[in-house]
N, C-alpha and C positions, 0 to 999 in steps of 0.2 A: 444343442441336441437335447440336453437334460431338461431344458425349459419346455421344448416341444413334447417330450415324453410326459412331463408333468401336466401340460395342458390336456394331452390325450387321456391320461389317467383320470383327471378330474371330469373330463367329458364322459368317459366310460362310466365312472361312478354315478354321475348325474343321471345318465340314461338308466342305469340300474335302479336308482332311487325313484325315477319317474315311473318305471314299469311296476316297481313295488307299490307305489301310491295308487296308480291306476288299477292294478289287480286288486288292492285293498279296498278301493272305492267300489268296484263292481261286486266284489265278494260281499261287502256289507249291504249293497243294494239288493243283491239276489237273496241274501239271508233275510233281510227285512220283508221282502215280498213274500218269501216262503212262510215266514212266521205269521205274517198278516193273513195269509190264506189259511193256514192251519188253525188260526184262531177263529175262523168262520166254521170250523167243523166241531161236531160233538164227539161223544164217546163211541167206542166200538159197540156193536150190537151184542147183547147177551143171549145166551142159549137159555130159554125158559121152558117150563113144562106146565102144561094144563091138562088135567085129567089123563095123565100118562102120555100125553103127546108133546114131544119136544120141538121147538121151533126157534127160528132166529127172530128176535125182536128188532126188526129193522128200523122201525121209527121210534125205538126206545121209550114207548109209552107204558111198558109193564103189562100189556095185554095182548092177546092174539087177535090180530086183525085178519080179515079175510084174505088180503093179498099175501100174507105171510104163511097162510095155511095150504099146503100142497095137497091136502085131501079134497080141496074144493076144485071145481072145474076152472080151467084157465079163464074162461069168460067171466065167472064170478070174481076171480081175483083181479081181472082187468077192471072191472066195474069199480071195485073198491079203490084200487091204486089211482086210477084217473080222478076219482072224486076227491082224493086227498092231495093230488098234485097241484101246486101253484102254477101260474102261467110261466114264470121263470123256469120252473123245473121242466115243464112241457117243452119250451123253447130249447133248452139245453140238450134235451134228449134227441133233437132233430138234426144235430151236427156231428160229423165224424171228421177228425182231422189226424195228421201225422203226430206221433208222440215219439219222444226220445227217452233213452234209458242210459244210466251210467254203465260202465263195462261190467260191473259186479251184479247188475240187475237192480240196483236201487233206483227209485224214481227220479226223474230229471227235474231237480229244483236248483241245484248249484251246477253249472256247466263244468265239464272237465275236458282237458286237452286230449286226453286219450280217446274221447269220442267227439270229434269236432261238431258233429250234427247237433250236440246238446246246446251249442251257442246259437243255433238257427231257429229253434223251436221253442214255443212257450213252455213254461214250467208245467209239469204234471198237475201240480196242485192248483195252478191258476185255472186251468180248464175244468178241473173237477170241483174245487170248492167255490170258485168265483163265477164261472160260466155255467156250472151244473151240467157239464157234458159227460156222457157215459158211453161213447164209442171212440175208439182210437185205432189208427192204422200204425202198426210197428214195423219198421223196415231194418232194424239192426239185427245182427245175429252173432253176438259174442260168444255164446255157449248155450246149450239146452238149459243148464242150471240158471243162467242169468235171465233167460226169457221166462222161465217158470218163476223165478224170484220176483221179476218185475210185475208179472201178472198178479202175484199175491200182494205185493206192496201196493199197487194202484187199487186193487179191490179192497184192501184195508182202508185206504183213503175214501173210496166211494162209500164204504159201509158207515163212515162217520158223517155222511150227509144226512139231511133231515129224514129222508125216507129210506136211506140205505140202498138206492137203486144201483145194481151191479154194473160193471163195465163189460162191454163186448169188445174183445180184442180182434182186430182184423189184420190181414196180411195179403200182399201180392203173392203170386206163386213163388215157392221156395225150392222146389225139387228139380232145379236146373243148373247148368253150368254157366249160362250167359248172364252177364250182370248188366241190366238196363234198369237205371233208377225209374221208379214209377211204373215199372212193367214187370220186373222179376228180380228176386233176391236170392242169389246163391247162398245156400246154408250148409256148410260142409258137414255138420253132424246129422243132418237128415239124409235119407237115402237119395241116391242120384239116379235120375231118369232121363228121358229125352224131351226135346221141345214138342210143343203141340203138332207141328208138321211131321215130326218123327212118329208120333202116335198115329197120324193119318197115314203115313207110309206103311204102317203095320196093318191098320184097319181092323183091329180086333176089339170089339165092344167088351168081351169078357176081360181082356187085359186092361182096358181103359178103366172098367169099374173096379178092378183090383187095385190099380194105382190109386183111384180116389179113396178107397177104403184104407190103404196103407198111409196115404198122406193125411187122411182124417186122424188116424191114431197118433201120427207124429205131431200134428198141429195141436190136437186136444191135450197131448201130454205135456205141452209147455204153455197151455192156456189160451191158444189161438182158436176162436169159435166161429170165425167168419173168414172165408176166402174170397178175395176179390177176383173171382174167376168162376166158370171158364169163359173164354172168349168165343162167342158164337158168330163173330163176324166172318165174312168170306173173303179169301185172298184173290179176288178177281182183279186187283190192281197191284201188280208185282213190285212196284216202286215204293208202296206204302210202308212207312217205318214200323207199323205194328203188325206187318205180315207174319212175323215169326211167332206171334201169339195165337194164330189161327190154325184151324185144321185143314187148311188148303182152300181150293176153289170150288170144290164139289159140294152142293148144298145138302144132298142126301147123306153123304159121308159125314159131314160136319154135324148134321142133326143127330145121327146115331151116336157119334162119339160124345157130343155135348150131353146127351141124355145119359149115357153110361157114366160120365164124369160126375154129373150131379148126383146120381143114384149112389155112386161110391162114397161121396162126401156126406150126403144127407140120409141115405137109406131110402126105402120106398115113401117115407114121409119124414118130416122133421121131428126129432125127438131128443132126449136128454144126452144121448151119445153122439149126436151129429155135429158136424161143422156145417154152418149154413153157407150156401153159395150165393154170391152176387153176380149173376150171369150178366155179360156185357157184349156188345153195346147195342141196345135197341135204337133203331129198327135195322141194325146192320151197319157197322162203321167202316166197311171196306171200300166202298167206291169214291175215294177221295180224288178230287180234280188234280190231274197231273201226278197223283200219288203223294201229294203234300200232306203232312200230318196236321190234324185239326187241333192239336195242342196250341198251334201258332197261328197268327193272323193270316199268313199266306195260305194256310190250308184249310180255312173255315168252310169252303164250299164242298158239298157232297153232291155228286152229279150222277145223272141216269140217262146217258145218251142212247143207251139200247132199250130204254123204257123197261127196265128189268128190276124195278123196286120190289115187287112181290117175290123174286128169287131170293132176295136177301132176308125175307122173313121166314124162310122154310126151317132154318136151324132153330128158330124160336118156336114155330107152330109144331114142329115134329120132335123138338129136343128139350128145349128149355121149359115150355108149358106142361107137357105131359110128366116131366120129372119133377115138377112142382118146386122150382127154384125159389128159395125164400126171398130173394131180392133181385131186382133187375136194375142195371145201370144204363141210362141212355148215353149216346155219344155226344161229343162236342159240336159236330158239324151241322151246317144248315142243309137240310134235304131240299135242294134247289128245285123249285117248280112243283113240288109234290103236294103241298098244302097252300092254303090261301095267304099264308104269312111266312116269308122267308127269315126264319129265326132258327137258332140252335135247338136241337131236339128237346132238351129239359125246359126250354122256354116256350115250347109249342104245344098248346092245349090239343090241337087236333091229333098230335102224335100220342101224347101221354094220356089224356083222358078218353078222347073219342076212339082212338085205335087200341091202345094197350089195355085200358081199363074197361071200356064199354064193349068194343068189338070182340076182344080176346078174353074178356072177363077175368083179367089177372087181379088177384086179391092180395098179392104180396107187397113187400116194400119197394118203392121206387126211389132210388138215390142218385142224385146227380153225379157226373163225373167230377173229378177234382178241380176246384178253383174256377167256378163260373162267375163269382161275385167280386171278389177282392184281388187286389195285386198281390203277387207273391215274389219271393227272391228268385224263383227259378223260371217263371213264365208270366206273361200277362194274363189278366182275367179273361177266360173264354166266353165272353158276353157277345157271341157272334150274332149280328143282326140287331142287337139291343145296346150297342156300344154307347148310345146317347143317353141311356137310362142311368140314373144315380144307383148307388149300391143298394139303397132301400127299395127302390123301384124294381130292381132286378130280383131281389128276394120275393117281393109281392108277385111278380110275374110268374116266377117258378112255382110258387104255391098255387096260384090260379091255374097254372097249366096241370097241376095234379100230382107234382112230385111230393114225397114224404120227408126226404132227408137231403142235406146239403153236404156233398162230399168235399173234402179239403178246405173246409171253411170253419171258422170259429167266432161267429158273429150272431149269437142268439139275440142280442139286443134289438136287432132289426125286426125279428119276429114279434118280440114284445111290443115294440113301438107300433107295428102295423095292427096288432090286436087292440092295444089301448087307444089308438086313434080311430078305430072302427073300420079300417080298411080291409081287415081280414077277420072273420068271426072266429071266436074260440072253438065253436063247434067244428070248424074246419081243421083247426090244429089238433083237436081231439081225435078226429078220425085218423090222422097220420100217427099220432102218438099211440093209439090203440094197436095199429099194426106193428109198430116198433117195439112196444112192450110185449105183445103177444109172443114174439120170437124169443125174447129174453126169458119169459116163463117157460116156453116149449123147450128151449135148450137147458133148462134147470138151473139157470144162473141166479135166479132169486133164492134157490134152495141151498146152493153151494157153488160159489164161483172159484174156489181155490183149487190149486194144483198140488196134489200130494207129491212131494219131492222124492219119495221112495219109489214112485212109479216112472221115474225118468228112464229106466231101463227099457221102456217101450221105444224110445227114440232111437233111431239108427240100428235097430236090430239086424243081425246078419241076414236074416231071411228077407228082410226089406231091401237091403242092398243087393242080394242075389236077384230078387224079382226086378230090380232096376236094371241090373246088368243084362238080364234076359231081354228086356225091352230095348236096350241099346243094340244088342246083337241083331234083333229082328228088324230094327229100323233102318240099318245100313242098306243102301240102295245102289246096286252096280249098274251104272249107266252105260259103260262101254268096256269091252274086254276083247282085245285083239289076240286071243289065244296066249295071254300072259299069266293070268291068274287061274288057279292059286299058284303062288311061287313055291319053289322047292326050298326046303330048309337047308340052312348052311351056306346059301349064296352070299355074295358080297354086296351090301347095300349102302348107299349114301342117303342120308336123311335131311330133310328140310322142313322146318315147322312142326316137328313132332318131338316128343320126349324120348331121348335116346334109350333110357333104361326100360322103357315100356316094351321094346321089342324083344326082350328076354333072350332066349336061346334059339329064336327062330332064324337068325342070320348073323353073319359077321359084319360089323359096322366098319366102314372105311372113312378116311378123312377128306377125300376129294372125289368128285364125280368121275374123274378119269379112272379111279381104281375100281369103280362099282361095276357089278353086273346089272344092277337095277337101281334106278333112283326112285324114292318115295318122297313126294312132297305134299304138304298140307297147306291149303290156302283158305282165305276167308272171303265171303261176299263183299265186294267193294261198296263204297258209300261216299257221300259228299260230306266232309267235315263242315259243321256249322257251329257258330258260337255267339249269335247275337243274343240268345237267351241261354241260360245255364243248362236247362233241360235238354236243349238241342244236342249237347255234347254226348248225350247217352242214348239218343234215338238215331239209329242209322237209317237214313232215308236218301232220296234222290237217285243218282245214276246207279245203274247196274252193271255197266261195263268197266273193265279195267283201264286205267290211264296208261298211256305209253310207258311211263316211269314204273308203274306197278306191274305191267305185262312183261317187260323186258326180262327180268330175272327169272320169271316163271318159265318163259319160253326158252331161255338159254339152257336151263336144266333139262327140260322136256326134249330138246333137240340133241343133247349130248349122248344120252343112253336111253334104253327102254325105260319109260316112266310111268309110275302109277300116281296119278293126281287125286288127291282127296280134297273135296270142296265142302267146307263147313257151311251149311245152308242156313242163313237168316232170311234171305229173300232170294228169288230166282235169278242167279247171276247169268250174264251173257258170256259164254266161254267158247265160242266156236274154234278160235285159234288154239286154245289150250286143249280142248277135247281132240282136235285134229292131230296135235303133236304128241298127245299122251297115248300109250298103249292101253291104259285102263283108266277109268274115271269112276270115282265112288262119291256119292252124295251122303254126307255125314250130318246127322242132326244132334250134335253134341255128344257123341259117344266117347268113352275114354280111349286114349290112344292104344292101350294093351289090347282092347277089345277089337279095335280096327285092325291091328296086326294079326290077331288071331284069324280074322276073316280072310286077310290077304294071303296068309299061309295055309289056308285050307282047314282050319280047326272047326269051321262051320261054313255052310253055304249061305250066301245073301238071299234075302227073300223080300226086301222093301220094294214098294212101288211108289213112283212119284205121285204126290197128291196135288200136283200143279204142273203147268207147262214150264219148260226151260226155253226161254226165248232165244232166237238165233241172231238178233240184232237190236241195236237201240231203235232203229227205225220201226221194227215190228212192235216194240214196247210202245212207242209213241202213237202208233196207229190202233192199238187196242182201245176198246171202250171200257171205261172204268168199272162199269157194273156188269160186264158180260164174262162168263167163264169161257175157257177153251177157245179164245178168239185171237191167239198169237199166229200171225202168218208164218207158215213154215218152221214150227218150233224145232229147236235143236233136239229136244227129247219131249216126247208127248206125255199128256196126263196118263198115269197108269204104267208108264214104262219102268222096267226093271228086270235085269238079267239074274241068272243064277249059275251055278257050276254043275254042269251035266254029270261029271265024273263022280261027284259026291252028293248028287241030288238025292 
């Protein structure tokens, strides 16, 4: 026994030693890479004064260059900057990719176990110093201070590059409760609002613009100057995994809310206090064949069986374009049969140049969706229709289609090679770089990209939270009420799926359904779990009906006592049995439990209206045309449906 323990002890110590050696090796490797990158950088820019005018000497030449002089017009500054940029600097500016930070906001050069994502992404200094990139998508949210510190740290690194071109920090939506990687990022220190379908259930453009302005202040407070939103796609295909990012299936409603959203973030035009919007996904990413998502090979086809392509342009024509969205992102999918070549939108010259640039006269930045060129750890490259092309040829085709930026990519060497080989002209690159740099100048980043830490009080103000709560109240949609709601205070209630403490003093909680006067249960829209690709685990797609195993406990409760069923809606669920057994049904768009209880007990009357149909069966869903609104046969609840309380109306 002692011998066995001795062997185990030596084995354990051997494993520990091996781990130490491996950790030491990787730490030394990461440190060497970091040091090598930093050695490529120069000094920080000095603040110099010429004839009483102070400026940042970004290229460290001791004199005032036109691009450093904010008294000049943006076009004059652009001319000077582009004339000074090397091909390598131009290429680097055309790429935006995910970046990571350490939990305290220090830039990610040495990965840390407390932030596992730091092991998956390139070092900040590699992308800034070696690849000369200056756009990053941050998706962590440790604290407002950490985000602000990270912005300031990466801006300091960028300032040490040859021309001191500042970083544009971008983010997916953060004012949400749902966590879908690559789609939305819950950020607990920001004010909390409702999902886009929730805003559509309210239908108030004034509220929508107010949200945009509040979100703008919180983003800008931590250094985020670009939002990868709004989603102008239409939810005409209820199975689609991105449905919850849309404003529903009505094009006119979506257009109005999209316009108000952008105006809230940007103002009437882009300026130094704006957060730039990257509206998506041109030319409407909703009509996915069978509802499958175009991130993945099985969802690459976008179809129009109702010949309704133009309907999906309405949110762009009446929303995105008049609001002057700074950027537009095309979707992944292939618009089957719409153009002469069946390739993904960003590869499609007829879509990008002929339609978006020439027909609609769009002058802003066009940035591809994430990961069209190279393989990533979370999904395959979305090179739909051009899978046979090499990575270099894909970059060439995207440039020839008319796109300016590459989302989710870090391969500027391909652009450099294409220009040096004569396959792409440098003038073509200059046209994209001019658009990209114009927004940096307009946002004031060349003049001061740093976040004053003393201004972090702006983030998460009480007034912002109260505005978000008001939106949560107004979005709640009462679908059915068999003379049950509002409930009387003090009754005995059994809860399922809700936070017990949130009910406050509204009712007495009991431990079993049998003891209750009323059951209140909260359920989620069902989906098909998939895991072939890492990203699939975060995108809920596929079936909308509950499996027998999922349905049984829901129905068991609803059949025991009068039941209020709350459905948190990510996509339109199929609930005829549940609705039939429940005395009341509420559609929830990610409101807090205490707010839901306030409505149930009559503190306020519901006012939300469904911005989409709720189907009655899987067969009805399968028979719908992916590109058509309001075409579900005999819907359980129709578009625009929503009840209220007569007695407190």
